[in-house]
DOBA-907229 format. One record per residue (C-alpha): z, x, y; residue in three letters. Coordinates in steps of 0.05 Angstrom, whole numbers, padded with zeros to 5 digits, always signed. Layout:
BEGIN
ZXYALA ...
END
This chain:
BEGIN
+00525-00308-00029MET +00477-00275-00072GLN +00479-00195-00078THR +00415-00159-00101ILE +00442-00095-00136ASN +00402-00031-00165HIS +00366-00025-00234TRP +00392+00042-00264ILE +00388+00051-00339GLY +00355-00008-00350GLY +00410-00058-00325LYS +00434-00081-00260PRO +00485-00032-00224VAL +00524-00051-00163GLU +00523+00022-00137GLY +00582+00061-00107VAL +00570+00065-00040SER +00596-00014-00019GLY +00551-00017+00031ASN +00504-00086+00038HIS +00442-00101+00081GLY +00428-00178+00102PRO +00362-00207+00064VAL +00342-00262+00116VAL +00294-00314+00109ASN +00242-00304+00164PRO +00227-00377+00168ALA +00296-00398+00179THR +00325-00331+00212GLY +00388-00347+00160VAL +00414-00292+00122GLN +00412-00323+00056GLU +00425-00262+00015LYS +00449-00186+00016GLN +00428-00122-00019VAL +00467-00060-00042ALA +00454-00002+00000LEU +00444+00064-00045ALA +00488+00130-00035SER +00462+00199-00049ALA +00506+00185-00111GLY +00472+00124-00128ASP +00408+00153-00121VAL +00430+00215-00162ASP +00445+00167-00223ALA +00378+00131-00214ALA +00341+00202-00216VAL +00385+00227-00275ALA +00369+00163-00313ALA +00292+00177-00307ALA +00308+00251-00327ARG +00342+00229-00387ASP +00288+00178-00403ALA +00226+00228-00389PHE +00244+00268-00455ALA +00226+00209-00504ALA +00173+00170-00457TRP +00135+00237-00434GLY +00118+00255-00504THR +00111+00178-00537SER +00043+00163-00560SER -00009+00134-00509LEU -00003+00073-00564ALA +00062+00054-00546LYS +00054+00062-00475ARG -00010+00020-00474THR +00026-00029-00519GLY +00090-00043-00468VAL +00040-00044-00413LEU -00003-00098-00446PHE +00057-00141-00454ARG +00086-00126-00384TYR +00016-00154-00358ARG +00027-00224-00395GLU +00097-00224-00367LEU +00079-00213-00295VAL +00021-00256-00304HIS +00065-00319-00333ALA +00113-00308-00278HIS +00064-00296-00220ARG +00086-00364-00189GLU +00165-00349-00187GLU +00155-00270-00159ILE +00108-00302-00106ALA +00160-00352-00089ARG +00212-00291-00084LEU +00161-00262-00036ILE +00153-00320+00006THR +00233-00330+00016ALA +00242-00257+00040GLU +00179-00234+00076HIS +00155-00304+00104GLY +00082-00303+00082LYS +00046-00362+00052VAL +00052-00379-00019HIS -00019-00367-00029ALA -00017-00304+00004ASP +00042-00289-00040ALA +00006-00303-00101LEU -00058-00269-00078GLY -00017-00201-00070GLU +00008-00207-00140VAL -00055-00220-00177THR -00080-00159-00138ARG -00024-00116-00165GLY -00042-00141-00229LEU -00114-00102-00228GLU -00066-00037-00225ILE -00032-00064-00285VAL -00094-00077-00321GLU -00121-00009-00304LEU -00056+00027-00329ALA -00067-00012-00400CYS -00137+00027-00409GLY -00103+00092-00394ILE -00123+00119-00456THR -00189+00130-00425GLU -00167+00157-00364LYS -00129+00210-00403LEU -00182+00237-00448LYS -00194+00312-00437GLY -00253+00359-00443GLU -00269+00409-00499LEU -00313+00471-00495SER -00321+00502-00564THR -00355+00575-00570GLN -00346+00597-00503VAL -00332+00667-00533SER -00342+00682-00605THR -00296+00637-00644ARG -00262+00617-00579VAL -00248+00540-00548ASP -00226+00521-00480VAL -00195+00457-00472ALA -00169+00419-00410ALA -00115+00368-00416ILE -00071+00326-00367ARG +00004+00319-00373GLN +00055+00280-00336PRO +00102+00310-00280LEU +00163+00285-00301GLY +00208+00241-00251VAL +00162+00212-00193VAL +00191+00165-00140ALA +00158+00110-00094GLY +00182+00083-00023ILE +00145+00020-00007THR +00138-00023+00051PRO +00164-00095+00070PHE +00094-00126+00077ASN +00074-00124+00003PHE +00133-00135-00041PRO +00102-00137-00110ALA +00035-00108-00098MET +00049-00039-00066VAL +00104-00021-00123PRO +00049-00048-00175LEU +00000+00008-00141TRP +00050+00054-00163MET +00092+00056-00223PHE +00057+00020-00278PRO -00002+00081-00270LEU +00059+00133-00262ALA +00100+00114-00330VAL +00025+00098-00371ALA +00016+00173-00352CYS +00082+00190-00383GLY +00127+00197-00329ASN +00185+00160-00311THR +00197+00127-00241PHE +00250+00116-00182VAL +00222+00057-00134LEU +00260+00048-00072LYS +00232-00017-00038PRO +00237-00042+00030SER +00312-00065+00034GLU +00286-00128+00076LYS +00251-00154+00008VAL +00282-00128-00049PRO +00282-00182-00098SER +00203-00178-00117ALA +00223-00108-00141ALA +00277-00126-00180MET +00238-00177-00221ARG +00186-00137-00237LEU +00239-00090-00267ALA +00264-00136-00302GLU +00201-00157-00331LEU +00183-00089-00350ALA +00249-00092-00387ALA +00231-00146-00432GLU +00162-00114-00442ALA +00196-00062-00477GLY +00199-00009-00428LEU +00249+00042-00448PRO +00322+00039-00406ASP +00308+00095-00353GLY +00236+00094-00346VAL +00234+00049-00289LEU +00291+00049-00241ASN +00302+00011-00175VAL +00345+00038-00115VAL +00351+00000-00047HIS +00371+00032+00012GLY +00358+00056+00085ASP +00337+00129+00100LYS +00392+00156+00068ALA +00367+00135-00001ALA +00300+00155+00024VAL +00324+00229+00043ASP +00354+00238-00017ARG +00293+00223-00056LEU +00259+00274-00019LEU +00306+00325-00031GLU +00327+00318-00100HIS +00310+00375-00145PRO +00287+00331-00203ASP +00238+00286-00164VAL +00168+00321-00178ALA +00128+00276-00135ALA +00136+00224-00082VAL +00086+00161-00066SER +00092+00124-00001PHE +00059+00070+00042VAL +00080+00048+00109GLY +00080+00074+00184SER +00040+00132+00210THR +00106+00168+00236PRO +00140+00157+00178ILE +00084+00181+00125ALA +00083+00250+00168ARG +00158+00247+00154TYR +00153+00238+00079ILE +00102+00287+00075HIS +00133+00343+00111ALA +00203+00334+00081THR +00184+00325+00015ALA +00126+00381+00014SER +00176+00428+00041ALA +00226+00409-00022HIS +00161+00432-00064GLY +00136+00361-00082LYS +00073+00332-00094ARG +00060+00276-00034VAL +00012+00214-00022GLN +00037+00182+00038ALA -00012+00126+00065LEU +00006+00115+00137GLY -00015+00060+00195GLY -00079+00035+00219ALA -00115+00009+00276LYS -00179-00026+00243ASN -00240-00041+00282HIS -00294-00089+00264MET -00357-00067+00290LEU -00408-00138+00308VAL -00477-00121+00327LEU -00524-00168+00360PRO -00564-00186+00289ASP -00502-00207+00265ALA -00482-00281+00234ASP -00432-00294+00284LEU -00406-00349+00251ASP -00391-00304+00186LEU -00360-00252+00234ALA -00316-00304+00272ALA -00290-00333+00207ASP -00280-00258+00178ALA -00247-00236+00247ALA -00201-00298+00239VAL -00178-00286+00172ASN -00172-00213+00175ALA -00133-00210+00244ALA -00094-00266+00235TYR -00080-00269+00157GLY -00006-00253+00133SER +00007-00256+00212ALA -00022-00194+00220GLY +00031-00152+00176GLU -00024-00122+00134ARG -00049-00044+00139CYS -00121-00068+00130MET -00117-00123+00181ALA -00173-00118+00230VAL -00139-00110+00299SER -00201-00088+00339VAL -00262-00132+00344LEU -00320-00083+00380VAL -00370-00131+00402ALA -00437-00094+00412VAL -00488-00126+00468GLY -00482-00194+00487GLY -00440-00217+00426THR -00366-00219+00456ALA -00367-00282+00493ASP -00400-00329+00437PRO -00359-00296+00386LEU -00292-00307+00428ILE -00316-00380+00437GLU -00324-00389+00360LYS -00254-00350+00350ILE -00220-00399+00395LYS -00249-00461+00355GLU -00221-00432+00290ARG -00156-00411+00315THR -00142-00484+00346ALA -00143-00516+00281ALA -00085-00461+00242LEU -00030-00489+00216ARG +00031-00441+00229ILE +00092-00459+00188GLY +00138-00437+00128PRO +00107-00410+00074GLY +00134-00452+00020ASP +00095-00515+00056ASP +00031-00514+00022PRO -00001-00536+00088ALA +00016-00474+00126SER -00038-00422+00135GLU +00010-00372+00170MET +00085-00359+00168GLY +00132-00325+00212PRO +00146-00239+00227LEU +00189-00206+00185ILE +00251-00204+00241THR +00263-00225+00306ALA +00256-00160+00339ALA +00194-00151+00310HIS +00173-00217+00334ARG +00197-00192+00407ASP +00159-00126+00398LYS +00092-00155+00384VAL +00099-00208+00442ALA +00106-00150+00484SER +00039-00119+00477TYR +00011-00190+00494VAL +00050-00193+00558HIS +00031-00116+00569GLY -00039-00122+00563ALA -00038-00171+00615ALA -00009-00128+00665ALA -00049-00068+00644GLN -00110-00115+00661GLY -00139-00145+00599ALA -00156-00223+00597GLU -00106-00262+00553VAL -00152-00308+00515VAL -00099-00334+00469LEU -00027-00324+00483ASP +00018-00342+00423GLY +00076-00313+00445THR +00118-00378+00459GLY +00102-00415+00391HIS +00157-00453+00359THR +00156-00491+00290VAL +00200-00559+00296GLU +00254-00560+00252GLY +00255-00480+00245TYR +00279-00466+00313GLU +00311-00402+00288GLY +00248-00374+00251GLY +00211-00313+00272HIS +00148-00351+00299TRP +00095-00324+00336ILE +00024-00358+00349GLY -00042-00326+00351VAL -00061-00278+00409SER -00127-00258+00429LEU -00140-00201+00480LEU -00202-00192+00511ASP -00237-00134+00556ARG -00184-00085+00524VAL -00197-00016+00539THR -00169+00047+00499PRO -00122+00066+00549GLY -00087+00000+00543MET -00013+00001+00496ASP -00051-00056+00461ALA -00106-00016+00434TYR -00071+00053+00425ARG -00011+00024+00381ASP -00006-00004+00316GLU +00024-00077+00333ILE +00026-00107+00259PHE +00024-00177+00283GLY -00026-00231+00297PRO -00060-00199+00356VAL -00135-00183+00359LEU -00165-00142+00415CYS -00238-00152+00435VAL -00267-00087+00460VAL -00342-00090+00488ARG -00391-00040+00470ALA -00464-00033+00502GLU -00493-00002+00439THR -00481+00016+00367TYR -00468+00086+00383GLU -00417+00070+00440GLU -00375+00033+00392GLY -00386+00085+00334LEU -00359+00136+00381ALA -00298+00090+00399LEU -00282+00080+00323ILE -00286+00147+00306ASN -00243+00170+00370ALA -00190+00136+00343SER -00130+00172+00311PRO -00126+00132+00248TRP -00184+00119+00197GLY -00158+00071+00145ASN -00210+00012+00143GLY -00266-00012+00182THR -00321-00058+00181ALA -00393-00078+00206VAL -00422-00140+00209PHE -00500-00140+00214THR -00561-00160+00176ARG -00597-00101+00186ASP -00593-00048+00130GLY -00611+00009+00162GLY -00553-00001+00209ALA -00502-00022+00152ALA -00524+00049+00117ARG -00521+00089+00172ARG -00453+00063+00191PHE -00422+00077+00131GLN -00452+00149+00133LEU -00428+00158+00197GLU -00357+00123+00210VAL -00296+00163+00203GLN -00256+00117+00154ALA -00234+00119+00078GLY -00251+00049+00069MET -00313+00018+00101VAL -00337-00059+00088GLY -00405-00084+00107VAL -00404-00159+00122ASN -00335-00153+00090VAL -00270-00146+00133PRO -00216-00128+00091ILE -00250-00075+00046PRO -00188-00056-00001VAL -00219-00032-00060PRO -00216-00056-00132VAL -00163-00033-00177GLY -00213+00020-00217TYR -00230+00048-00150HIS -00181+00080-00105SER -00149+00056-00038PHE -00138+00106+00020GLY -00155+00128+00098GLY -00173+00186+00134TRP -00136+00228+00191LYS -00072+00196+00206ASP -00076+00140+00158SER -00069+00187+00108LEU -00024+00249+00090PHE -00030+00290+00023GLY -00094+00303-00017ASP -00091+00240-00067HIS -00111+00168-00051HIS -00072+00112-00087ILE -00086+00081-00155TYR -00161+00091-00184GLY -00179+00160-00206ASN -00138+00190-00151ASP -00067+00162-00177GLY -00087+00180-00247VAL -00095+00251-00226HIS -00038+00248-00177PHE +00009+00228-00236TYR -00009+00283-00274THR -00023+00352-00279ARG -00079+00403-00308GLY -00077+00451-00366LYS -00124+00494-00396VAL -00119+00517-00467VAL -00157+00577-00488THR -00156+00583-00570THR -00179+00635-00619ARG -00182+00633-00693TRP -00197+00706-00704PRO -00222+00740-00765ASP -00208+00816-00782PRO -00264+00837-00749SER -00236+00822-00682ASP -00178+00868-00689ARG -00168+00934-00649GLY -00149+00957-00581VAL -00197+00946-00517ASP -00166+00953-00448LEU -00231+00934-00414GLY -00241+00866-00377PHE -00242+00800-00426PRO -00317+00784-00433SER -00347+00718-00461ASN -00389+00746-00515SER 
END
């Protein structure tokens, strides 16, 4: 059986723990690989390699760093099909979806290639007689990233290209369920000329994470995952004096007003709720139907879902793949069954879905729940599966209040033809990312991604300008080149004159 080891100091390393975890193909339910699970000693070795590499990389020229990143961009682009196949084999998402996440990750590599523009400082001359003040930004040192299973390539690419472009060195801890894409990204970085130790990959579970959070040589931690873990990451790393950006979970609402194009809204709801089997933090999981829109919308959604093809991700005919584990499949199914018991109307029940020839896979079909209320478990919890809840509201104000009452504030969307209503919504809704007739408003790479409330812990969103600021710290330098007339003792408070 293939073993996926760590990547430390520019080469694969078996590690000292001797422990391994299974890597399962979700379409078959069969373990096809095993992954080394890091001990604290393995994490220490990766951090030490990063610390040693920082001495040279942190003072290297911007031209050298961008040269490596330009070559890296070309290599990832050339190997995007291969990386997508690795994602499909371990995550289960269809190939087109996997290829799409690599493409979105490349946007951040391209942003990192332009780091020279982002790291330009500021200079004020003659702030006082013969005194100049300059503001510069410098790297932090060793930084770490902890990434989720649902985007094995994109989320790591949100982090380390920008971090190393700023002059930091990086330790990546990807999800142990989907380790191969991260390893391939590290191998390609070495091929592009990234010096040994600048990017390291350690696989593992909570023990590896906790060591990164407490390690004295790790200056900052980036995280994407569920809200409970984001809260833990933020609290633990902050307690150890680290800078933290921890992106948590979501319950993204899509508000459909009576004047909306209902065919467009139905297409968007199906795409955003059921794409990648709902395993997206930006998935639409609640459709808030205002006025009389609920019944026609539900009929249109049913028409569209009837034709969906569910199957293995490497089959070009498949539009939706399996869930990541059997346990997660069963958990998602429990919300559908529980909603019925709590009074919701189950319009579509996908919990008994199977795929011929792949009976051992982690399959579930699409589910649609109507007349859901905020007190139900299916509304309160982040399900992270292909379950769409329909909540009925009489007015815009009622729908907006429902969205703003949610503890999460990751993404949201409004569907309307009314520009005034759209403008009002984007200003009044309490969420970090807003779509107007766009169901999944993930920002392009040169803006920043992040939510509000329990969807973000820390002060910085990820990538874009926020990412550059997160991976650097400011320094202000005040300079005077005096002449003989400046000499003399003066105990008064310094003045700008």
